[in-house]
C-alpha positions in Angstrom: 24.0 6.5 35.6 21.7 5.3 32.9 19.0 3.1 34.0 19.0 -0.1 32.3 15.6 -0.5 31.6 15.8 2.7 29.8 18.1 1.4 27.6 15.2 -0.9 26.2 13.3 1.7 24.6 10.3 1.6 26.1 8.2 5.3 26.3 4.4 4.5 27.2 1.7 6.9 27.1 -1.5 5.2 27.8 -4.4 7.5 26.5 -6.8 4.8 26.6 -6.3 3.9 30.5 -7.9 7.8 30.2 -11.4 7.2 29.1 -14.3 6.0 31.3 -13.9 3.2 33.2 -16.6 1.4 31.5 -15.0 0.8 28.6 -11.5 -1.7 30.2 -10.7 -3.3 33.2 -7.1 -2.9 34.5 -5.9 -6.2 34.2 -2.2 -8.3 34.8 -1.2 -10.5 33.2 -1.2 -14.4 34.6 2.1 -15.5 35.4 3.7 -18.4 33.4 6.1 -20.8 34.5 9.0 -21.2 32.1 8.6 -18.9 29.4 11.4 -18.6 26.5 11.0 -16.5 23.4 10.9 -18.7 19.8 10.3 -15.7 17.7 11.3 -12.1 17.9 11.0 -9.4 14.9 14.0 -7.6 15.2 13.3 -5.5 12.8 9.5 -4.3 13.8 11.5 -3.5 17.4 13.7 -1.3 16.0 10.7 0.4 14.1 9.0 1.0 16.9 12.0 2.0 19.3 12.8 -0.9 21.0 16.9 -2.9 21.4 15.9 -6.3 20.1 19.4 -7.4 21.7 18.2 -6.5 25.3 14.9 -7.8 25.1 16.0 -11.2 23.2 17.2 -13.3 26.5 15.5 -13.5 29.8 14.0 -9.9 30.1 12.4 -10.3 27.0 11.2 -14.1 27.8 9.7 -12.0 30.6 8.1 -8.8 29.1 6.7 -11.0 26.2 4.7 -13.8 28.8 3.6 -11.3 30.6 6.1 -11.9 34.1 7.3 -8.4 34.2 5.6 -5.2 33.5 7.6 -2.7 31.4 8.4 0.7 32.8 5.8 2.7 31.8 2.8 0.1 30.9 -0.2 0.3 32.3 -2.0 -3.6 31.6 -5.8 -3.3 30.8 -8.4 -5.6 29.3 -10.4 -3.6 26.6 -14.5 -4.1 26.6 -16.1 -4.6 23.6 -19.4 -6.4 21.9 -19.6 -7.8 18.5 -22.0 -9.5 15.8 -20.5 -13.3 15.7 -22.0 -14.9 12.6 -24.6 -12.3 12.6 -25.5 -12.7 16.8 -24.7 -9.8 19.2 -23.0 -10.6 22.2 -20.7 -8.6 24.6 -17.0 -9.5 24.9 -14.1 -8.3 25.7 -10.5 -9.0 25.7 -10.5 -12.6 27.5 -7.3 -13.8 26.5 -5.6 -10.6 25.6 -4.2 -7.8 27.8 -3.0 -4.1 26.2 0.2 -3.6 28.2 0.0 0.3 26.9 0.6 2.4 23.9 4.1 3.0 22.8 5.4 6.2 21.1 7.9 5.5 18.3 10.8 7.3 17.4 8.7 9.0 14.5 6.0 10.0 16.9 3.5 7.2 15.6 1.5 6.0 18.9 1.1 2.2 18.5 -0.6 -0.8 21.1 1.5 -3.4 22.4 -0.8 -6.0 23.2 -0.2 -9.7 25.2 -2.1 -12.4 23.2 -2.7 -15.2 25.9 -1.7 -13.6 28.7 -4.2 -15.2 31.1 -7.8 -14.8 32.2 -9.3 -11.1 32.5 -13.2 -10.0 33.6 -14.2 -10.7 30.2 -12.8 -14.4 30.0 -16.4 -16.1 30.1 -15.2 -18.9 31.9 -12.3 -19.5 29.5 -8.6 -20.2 30.7 -6.9 -16.9 28.4 -4.6 -18.8 27.5 -3.1 -19.6 23.5 -1.7 -22.4 22.3 1.6 -22.0 20.1 0.7 -23.6 16.7 -2.1 -20.6 16.5 0.2 -17.9 17.6 2.6 -18.8 15.1 0.3 -18.9 12.7 -1.0 -14.9 13.5 2.9 -14.5 13.6 3.4 -15.9 10.0 0.4 -14.7 8.2 0.4 -10.7 10.0 3.8 -10.9 8.7 3.2 -11.9 5.8 0.4 -9.4 4.6 2.5 -6.5 5.5 5.1 -7.5 3.0 2.0 -7.5 0.6 1.5 -4.5 1.5 -2.1 -4.7 3.2 -2.5 -3.0 6.3 -2.1 -5.0 9.5 -1.9 -5.8 12.8 1.7 -6.8 13.0 3.7 -9.5 15.0 6.7 -8.6 17.6 7.0 -11.7 19.7 6.0 -15.3 20.5 6.8 -16.8 23.5 6.4 -20.2 24.6 5.4 -20.6 28.5 6.6 -23.6 29.7 2.9 -25.0 30.5 0.2 -26.8 28.5 -3.4 -25.3 27.5 -6.4 -27.7 27.2 -7.8 -27.7 24.3 -9.5 -30.9 22.2 -5.9 -32.1 23.5 -3.3 -30.5 25.8 -1.3 -28.6 23.6 2.2 -26.1 24.3 0.9 -23.1 25.8 2.3 -19.6 23.7 2.2 -15.6 23.9 1.8 -13.7 21.0 2.6 -10.1 20.9 1.0 -7.6 18.7 2.0 -4.0 17.8 -1.1 -2.3 16.5 -2.8 1.3 14.8 -5.2 0.7 17.8 -7.3 -2.0 19.1 -10.4 0.2 18.5 -13.0 -2.2 16.5 -16.5 -1.7 15.3 -17.5 -3.8 18.5 -16.0 -1.0 20.7 -18.7 1.2 19.7 -21.0 -0.9 19.7 -20.6 -1.6 23.0 -20.3 1.6 24.3 -23.5 2.2 22.5 -25.4 -0.9 24.5 -24.6 1.0 27.9 -27.4 3.2 26.6 -25.3 6.6 27.7 -24.4 8.4 25.1 -21.3 10.5 26.8 -19.6 7.0 26.6 -20.3 6.9 22.7 -18.8 10.6 22.9 -16.1 10.0 25.2 -14.7 6.8 22.5 -15.3 8.9 19.6 -13.6 11.9 20.6 -10.3 9.4 21.5 -10.9 8.1 18.0 -10.7 10.9 16.2 -7.8 12.0 18.0 -5.6 9.3 17.6 -7.3 7.9 13.7 -8.7 11.4 12.5 -7.3 14.2 14.5 -8.3 16.5 11.4 -11.6 16.0 12.5 -11.2 17.2 16.1 -13.8 20.5 16.1 -15.8 19.9 12.5 -19.2 20.4 12.7 -19.9 17.0 10.6 -16.9 15.0 12.3 -19.3 11.7 12.6 -20.3 11.6 9.3 -16.5 12.0 8.0 -15.0 9.6 10.3 -17.8 7.0 9.5 -16.5 8.0 5.4 -12.7 7.7 6.6 -13.2 4.3 8.2 -15.9 3.0 5.2 -12.8 3.9 2.4 -10.1 2.4 4.8 -12.0 -0.7 4.4 -13.3 -0.8 1.2 -9.4 -0.6 0.6 -8.7 -3.4 2.7 -11.2 -6.1 1.8 -10.5 -5.3 -1.9 -7.0 -5.8 -1.2 -7.5 -9.2 0.7 -9.5 -10.7 -2.3 -6.4 -9.4 -4.4 -4.1 -12.0 -2.8 -7.0 -14.6 -2.1 -7.0 -13.8 1.6 -10.3 -15.1 3.2 -10.7 -13.5 7.0 -12.7 -16.7 7.9 -14.2 -14.8 11.2 -15.5 -11.1 10.0 -17.4 -10.4 12.8 -17.8 -6.9 14.2 -15.2 -7.3 16.8 -12.7 -8.0 14.5 -13.2 -5.0 12.5 -11.0 -2.2 13.7 -11.3 1.6 12.9 -7.8 2.0 12.1 -8.6 -0.1 8.9 -5.5 -2.7 9.6 -6.6 -6.4 9.2 -6.9 -8.0 12.8 -7.1 -11.3 14.5 -6.2 -14.0 12.7 -8.0 -17.1 13.5 -9.1 -19.4 11.1 -7.7 -17.4 8.1 -6.4 -19.3 5.3 -5.7 -18.5 1.3 -7.4 -19.8 -1.4 -5.3 -22.0 -3.8 -8.3 -22.7 -6.3 -10.2 -19.9 -7.2 -13.6 -19.9 -5.9 -15.7 -16.9 -4.7 -17.6 -20.0 -2.4 -14.1 -21.0 -0.7 -14.8 -21.4 3.1 -12.2 -22.8 5.2 -13.3 -22.0 9.3 -14.7 -25.3 10.6 -17.3 -23.0 12.6 -18.5 -21.0 9.5 -21.3 -23.3 9.0 -23.3 -21.2 6.7 -20.8 -19.8 4.6 -21.1 -16.5 6.1 -17.7 -15.4 5.8 -16.9 -17.2 2.6 -14.2 -15.6 0.3 -16.5 -13.7 -2.2 -18.5 -12.9 1.0 -16.2 -10.4 2.3 -17.7 -7.3 0.7 -20.9 -7.8 1.7 -20.0 -8.8 5.6 -18.0 -5.7 5.4 -20.9 -3.6 4.4 -23.1 -4.9 7.1 -20.3 -4.4 9.9 -20.2 -1.1 8.8 -23.9 -0.8 9.1 -23.9 -1.4 12.8 -20.6 1.0 13.2 -23.7 3.7 11.7 -25.8 2.8 14.0 -23.8 3.0 17.1 -22.7 7.1 16.2 -26.2 7.7 15.7 -26.7 9.1 19.5 -23.9 11.5 18.3 -25.1 13.2 15.1 -26.9 16.2 15.8 -30.9 16.9 14.7 -33.5 14.1 14.8 -33.4 10.5 14.7 -35.0 10.5 11.3 -32.7 13.1 9.5 -29.6 11.0 11.3 -30.5 7.4 10.1 -31.3 9.4 6.5 -27.9 10.7 6.3 -26.3 7.6 7.5 -28.4 5.3 5.3 -27.1 7.5 2.2 -23.6 7.2 3.4 -23.3 3.5 4.1 -25.1 2.9 0.7 -22.1 4.2 -1.0 -19.8 1.1 0.3 -20.4 -1.8 -2.4 -19.3 1.3 -5.1 -16.1 2.2 -3.0 -14.9 -1.6 -2.7 -15.8 -2.3 -6.6 -13.4 1.0 -7.8 -10.5 -0.5 -5.1 -11.0 -4.3 -6.1 -11.6 -3.2 -10.3 -8.1 -0.5 -9.9 -6.4 -3.4 -7.9 -7.2 -6.4 -11.0 -6.5 -3.7 -13.5 -2.9 -3.2 -12.0 -2.9 -7.5 -11.8 -3.4 -7.2 -15.8 -0.8 -4.5 -16.4 -4.0 -1.8 -17.6 -2.7 1.6 -16.8 -5.3 3.2 -19.0 -8.9 3.7 -19.0 -12.0 1.5 -21.1 -15.3 1.0 -20.2 -14.8 -2.8 -20.8 -12.0 -3.3 -18.1 -14.5 -4.7 -15.4 -16.0 -7.4 -17.9 -12.3 -8.2 -18.9 -11.3 -9.0 -15.5 -14.3 -10.9 -14.9 -13.8 -13.2 -17.5 -10.9 -14.1 -16.3 -12.2 -14.8 -13.0 -15.1 -16.6 -14.8 -12.2 -18.9 -16.4 -10.4 -19.5 -13.5 -13.8 -20.5 -11.7 -14.8 -22.8 -14.5 -11.5 -24.2 -14.8 -10.6 -24.9 -11.1 -7.3 -22.7 -11.8 -4.8 -21.7 -9.4 -5.5 -17.8 -8.6 -1.9 -16.6 -7.6 -0.4 -18.9 -10.6 -3.0 -17.4 -13.0 -1.7 -14.0 -12.6 2.1 -15.3 -12.1 1.8 -16.9 -15.7 0.4 -13.7 -16.9 2.7 -11.4 -16.3 5.2 -13.8 -17.9 3.1 -14.2 -20.9 2.9 -9.9 -20.8 6.8 -9.9 -20.5 6.8 -12.2 -23.4 8.8 -15.4 -21.5 8.1 -18.8 -21.8 4.8 -20.0 -20.0 4.0 -23.5 -19.8 1.2 -23.4 -17.3 -1.5 -21.3 -19.2 -3.6 -23.3 -21.9 -2.8 -21.2 -24.9 -4.3 -22.9 -27.9 -6.3 -25.7 -26.1 -9.2 -23.7 -24.1 -10.9 -21.7 -26.5 -12.6 -19.8 -24.1 -9.0 -19.1 -22.5 -8.2 -18.4 -25.7 -10.6 -15.6 -26.3 -10.0 -13.9 -23.1 -6.6 -14.0 -24.0 -6.7 -12.2 -27.4 -8.9 -9.9 -26.1 -6.4 -8.9 -23.3 -3.5 -8.8 -25.9 -5.5 -6.3 -27.8 -6.1 -4.5 -24.9 -2.8 -4.4 -24.2 -2.4 -3.2 -27.1 -4.0 -0.1 -26.8 -2.3 1.8 -24.1 0.6 3.2 -24.5 2.9 1.1 -22.3 5.2 -1.0 -23.5 6.1 -4.7 -22.6 8.6 -4.0 -19.9 6.1 -1.4 -18.2 3.0 -4.1 -18.8 5.1 -6.3 -17.0 6.6 -4.5 -14.1 3.4 -3.6 -13.0 2.6 -6.9 -13.1 5.1 -7.6 -11.2 4.6 -5.4 -8.7 0.8 -6.3 -8.4 1.0 -10.3 -8.5 2.8 -12.2 -5.6 4.7 -15.0 -6.8 4.7 -16.7 -3.4 2.0 -15.8 -0.5 1.3 -18.7 2.7 0.1 -21.1 1.0 -1.8 -23.4 3.6 -0.1 -26.4 3.1 3.2 -25.0 3.3 1.9 -23.4 6.9 0.7 -25.9 7.9 3.6 -28.0 7.2 6.1 -25.2 9.5 3.5 -25.4 12.3 3.4 -28.9 12.9 7.4 -29.1 12.4 7.6 -26.3 15.5 4.9 -28.1 17.7 7.1 -30.5 17.9 10.4 -28.6 18.4 11.7 -27.9 14.8 11.2 -24.3 14.2 13.6 -24.5 11.2 10.5 -24.4 8.9 9.0 -21.6 10.4 12.2 -19.3 10.0 12.3 -20.7 6.5 8.7 -19.5 5.7 8.8 -16.0 7.6 12.1 -15.4 5.1 10.5 -16.8 2.1 7.2 -14.3 2.8 9.2 -11.1 3.6 9.7 -10.9 -0.2 6.3 -12.2 -1.8 7.1 -10.3 -5.3 10.7 -11.2 -5.8 11.2 -14.4 -8.0 14.3 -16.2 -6.3 16.0 -19.7 -6.1 14.8 -20.4 -2.6 11.1 -19.4 -2.7 10.4 -21.9 -5.8 9.8 -25.0 -3.8 6.8 -22.3 -2.5 5.5 -21.4 -5.4 3.1 -24.1 -6.4 -0.1 -25.2 -4.7 -1.0 -28.6 -2.5 0.0 -31.6 -4.1 -2.8 -33.9 -5.0 -4.6 -35.9 -2.6 -4.5 -32.9 0.3 -8.4 -32.9 0.6 -10.2 -29.9 1.8 -8.4 -27.7 4.0 -9.7 -26.4 7.4 -9.2 -24.0 9.7 -9.8 -23.5 13.4 -9.8 -20.9 15.8 -7.7 -21.8 18.4 -9.5 -20.5 21.6 
């Protein structure tokens, strides 16, 4: 007779738990009083091989709260370090526990992690818990990012705990179940390097390439090619963030995954008005992680990864540093290449001309000068390209914009693609809806008062961000007048 537990679909193979013990600590989730599922990502559950129907009741509540451990799991808390706002600190999973690595029906290996599962060896006097609002925020934003086509960790479930967590005020406790290609961070390599044991860095590196770059196994130049691959993924990722107006908010090195997935949605937000200096995080007093600074910070973080990998490069330290410096120096060009390609898609440009970067920058400059909404501007341009009526763009009343518009239309006229093809590319590249900050906050406030209907509706709308529908019409516009400055918080 089949074991009922096998029907749930768990298939763990926990390779990280076989690494040297310095990289993790065995950890058990701290039981909670009264767990209850408030969100379950059924499509993601099916994708990774789990039976959502069997996990939607008490059994799922027990597993996703940590009160029960699924068969085959080996719970651990991972050690890592991080440059937090530029200052190096030894950290680790202070409120997260990795249950293990699920093997999906397609043979993919993904981490299953509980966030808010209680204190670990790395909690540094923290309670290891999480509040409902931030966990719902991560579920909303990560799933929105996935729908936008941006590599990201995913959210499988949110459960309430039946307990309160103490922050500035007591809040309802919750636990998020996160799915990731891995939780190996730049800060994981920094931690291994700080131990001053090259064998530890080597063990982590061997694990990382087996998991993310298996074609490099045994290659003489594996270290440089690994760094090259991580840099390319990060250049593409940050460019994609910028192209939808996303601000991560806390780009510490412990929040940069080598997989190229967006990770750790704390004080994140989306810009409404275009402004490279936009900062939302309440703790970013120096604007280190402002919207426009994100490429520079990614470059800085990758330099820290290169430093951590230096012990693995054969030859003299001077030769290794020279090779790494040359490679890391290519990051700005990589980012610009990805960003310009994305901007060209947003503008409907198929061909290549030398003035394309200036054309795109001209629109951004106009948006900055006029405090225009980033998302709405590109949406209205899509309508213009399709020769549909548009009332939001100031054609005929703004000389700067009129000059730019004429240049753009002339540029479109010099490529063979017609209006339908141009409009099609633009519609695929310009979301109609994003997680508008005021909409997210409204949904989270209602949820914390016991009404999850707004969260469910927002999730549904954000699942098809490029479609213009009657259902998403109320979610397209920017914040109403008088909203004031939007601020976000880490939730820890």
